[in-house]
N, C-alpha and C positions, 0 to 999 in steps of 0.2 A: 504493500499500500504506500509506503514511504517513497519507495523508488517511482512509482506511478505519479505521485505529487510532484516529486522534484522534476520528472520529465515534462509534466504539464506546465510547471512554473517556468521551465526553460524556454517552452515554446512562446509562452505569454510575454517573456522578455524579449525574445527574437523579434515579435511583431507588435511591440507595444505602441508604435506610431500609428500603424493602422488601425489597431483595436481602439486606440484613443480617438481617432477621427470618426470612426464608426459609432462609437459611443455618443459623441457629441451630436452627430447627425440624428440618431435615434431619439436622444433626449429633446432635440428641438422640435422634431416631427411630432413627438408624443405631446409636448408642450402645446403646439399649434392646434393639434386635433382637439385635445382638451378645451382649449380656448374657443376653438371654432364652433363648438356645440353651444356656446352661450349667446352667439349672434346668429340672426337670421341670414344676413348677406352672405356669410361664409359657404352656405349650402350644405353643410355638415349634417344639419339637423332636418333637412328636407322641406323647410318652409319658404325658401326663396324659388320661385318658379319661372323667373326670366332672368335674362342677362348673364353674364359671366360671373361666376362665384369664385371665392378663394379655392376651392376644390378643384374648379377648372384649371385655374392657373397653377396649382400644385401638380396636377396631372401633366401639364405642358412642361413643367420644370423636372418632373421625376426622371426622365430619360437623361437630360444632361447632367443631372446630379449622380445618376448611376454610372454614366460614362466617365465622370470626373474621378469618381471613386476607384472604378475599375482601372483607370489610367494611373492614378497615384499607386495603387497595389501593384500593378505591372512594373512601374518605374522602381518602386521600393525593391521587389524581387529581383529585377534585373541588376540593381546597384549592389545587392548582396551578393548575386551571383558573380558579378564582376570582382567584388572584394574577395570572395572564395577563390576564383581563378587566379587573382593575383598573388594571393596567400600561397597557393600551391605552386605557382610559377617561382615565388621567392624561395619556397622550401626546395623545389628541385634544383634551383640555381645554387642554393647553399650546399646541397648534396653533391652537385657536380663539382663545385670549387673545392670541397673537402676530398672528393675522389681525387682530382687533379693534384692537389696538395700532397696526398699521400704518395701519388705515383711519382710526383717530382722528388719526394724525399727518398723513395726506394731507389730511384734512378740515381739521385746524388750519392746514396750510400754505396750503391753499385760501383759507381765510377771511382768512389774514394777507395773501395777495397781493390779495385783493379789497379789503381795507381799505387797503393800501398804494396801489392803484390808484386808489381813491376820494380818498385824501389828494392824490395827484398831480393829479386832475382838479380837485378844490376849489381847489388852489393855482393852477392855470392859470386857472381862471375868475375867482378873485379878481383876478389880475395883469391879465387882459384888461379887466376891468371898472374897475380903478383906472387903467389907460393909457388907457382910453376917456374917462374923466373928464378926464384931463390933455389930451387931444386935443380934446374937445368944449367944455370949459368953462375951460381953463387956457392955451389957445392954445399948446400944445406945438409944434405944426408951425411956427408963424410966430415963435417965440421966438428970442431972441439967445443966443449961445454962453455968456455969463455968467449968463443968467437962471436963477433958482432951480428952476423947473420943469423944466429939462433935468438938473439934478443930481438931482432927485427921480426922474425917469424913469430914469436910469441906475442909481441905487442900487436901484430896485425890480427892475430887470431882472437885475442881478448877484445880488440875493438869492434871487430866484425860482428861478433856474437850479440852485441846490443842493437844491431841493425836488422837482424833476421828472426823469422818466425821459427817455431818448433820444428817443421819439416826440414827447412834448409839449414838449421843448426844441426839435424842429424845427417845432412850431406857433408857439413864441414867436419864432423867426427869421423864419418866414414872415409873422408878423402885423406885426413891425417893418418887413420889407421891403414888405409890401403897403401899410403906412401911411405909406410915404415918409419913414421916419425914419433909414435906413441906406444912403442911395444915395451913390455915390462923389463925385458932384459937389457936394452939400450934405448931410453927414451931421448929423442932429440928435442922435441918442444916441450917444455914445462907447462902443464895445463893447470897447476895449482892456483885454485880460486876461480877457474874459468866457469862463466855462467851458461850452462847448457839446461836451464829450467825449461820445462814444457817440451823437451826435445822428443822426436818421434824416431825410434830405432827399432821399430817392430821387426823381428825375424833377422836382425843384423848380425853379422860375424865379427865379434870383437874378443876373440880368443887371446889371452895374454895381453890385452891392452892395458896401459897404465893410466887409470883414471883417479889417481890419488888426490884426494882433497878437492874434488870437482863438485860444482853445484848441479844435482840432476833431480831438483825438486819437481814434482808433478811429471816426470819423464814416463814415457811409454816404452819400456824394454821387454815387452811380452815376446816370448818364443826366440828371444836374443840369445847368443852363445857367447857367454862371459867366463868360460873355462879358465881358471888360472889367472883371471883378471886381477889387477891391483886396484881395490876400491877403499883403500885405507882412509878413514876419517871423511868418507864421500857423504854428501848430504842427498839422501834418497827419500825424504819424507813424502807421504802421498804418491809415490811413484807406483807404476804398475809393473810387476816382474812376474806376471801369470805365466807358468810353464817355461820359466827362464833357466837357462843351464848355467849354474854358478859352482860347479864342482872344482874344489880346491881353490876357490877364489878367497881372496883377503878382504874380508869386510869388517875388520877389527876397528873399533871406535866409530864406525860408521853410523850415520842417523837414519833410521828406518821407521819412524813414528807413522802410524797409519798407512804403512805401505803393504800393497797387496802382493804376496809372495805365493799365492796357492798354486799348488802342484809344481812348484820351483824345485830343481834338483840342486841341493846344498850338500850333497855328500862330501865329507871331508873339508868342508870350508872353515874359514876361520871368521868367528863372530864374537870374539872376546871383547867384552866392554861395549858392545854395540846397543844402541838404544831401540828396541823393538816394540815399544809400548804401543798397544791396540792393533799391531800388525795382523794380517791374515796369513796364517801359516797352515791352513787346512790342506791335507792330503800333500804336505811339503816333505821332500826326503831330506831328513837332518841326520842321517846315519854317519857316526863318527865326526859330527860337527862339533867345533869348539864353540861353546856358548858360555864359557866360564865368565862370571861377573856381568853378564848381559842383562839388561833390563828388559823383562818379559811381562810386565804387568798388563792385565787385561787383554793378551794376545789369544787368538783363536788357533789351538794346534790340534783340533780334533782329527783323528785318522792320519796325524803325521807320524813318520817314522823316526823315532827317537833311539833306534838301537845303537848302543855304543857312544851316544853323545855326551860331552863333558859339560855338566850343569853346576860345576862348583861355584858357590857363591852367587849363582843366578837369582834374580828376583822374579818369581812366578806368581806373585800375588794376584788373586782373581783370575788366574789364567784358565782358559777353556781346555783342560787336558785331564785324562783319566789316570787313575793309579797304575793301571795296566801299562800304558805309555811310560810313565816316569820309571817303572820298574826296569824297562829295557835300557835305561840310560847307564852310561859307564859309571858316572859319579854325580852324585847330588850333595856332596859335602857342603855344608854352610848355606845351601840354598834355601831361600824363603819359599815356602810352598804355597799352593793356591789359597789355603785357608789362613795364612799368615804366620804359621808356625816355622820354626828354624828346624832344618834337616840336621841331625847329628851324624 
């Protein structure tokens, strides 16, 4: 009932001018009729038998009045229809303008991304050209540790990394590795402190690469071969090393907080004093791995292979690990157990 009353009231408000005019006309006519019955000359009471009466004149005026009211009504409706059309046209114009603005923004964003990508590619190509020059004409590969050419190569490498995206940082690292400049037995370029965050090295071959003290935060190293690689004191927080091969790799003192190492092969690897808080080690091979003094709080080690692992003084507080797994370890001397107790 309330909804119907509101709808009725809205209709009245929309046509209040026409309703007002009609009401005035009805009141005036009604007043004339009532007054006309009091006088014979009006002809309303039927006593005037000759000549034109007021009633006759009103009959003559009736059609023009009706036409005037109809014209007013028509003009009013046309005006409202025109206003409605104008409103719809404004709304349509606003929608078109908004759509055009969004298209322009997307186009500008795409152009900006293309320009940025071109800058990254140009920086990478310039770096490779410069490094090739050092390799081919400045004897970089056979240089001594204090030779100026090595310092130039290191500066160029550290500088270009700040101008590259993750994928092209991977290209730089792969170039250095393939050129024999970062091997563990005889590293030519010192990458200490090099910023390779967000690098993408999926399925890359970096066996025996020297990545000591390198920044690899948020790196994607999934399916990568890092067998016997030197990752001492390397920053690997939030990195992805799913199914990565790290057999006999040195990760001592490395930072692996929130790192995903699921199904990785860490057989005989060195993780002494490493920080692995909240890391994902599910189904990881940790056989004979050195985890002495490692921080393993809140780690997930379900279904991981801990056979022969060294967990001396390791912190396993609140770790997701079973007693059966821990019993496979080589040693738990001084380790903090998942329940907070010290192992004797």
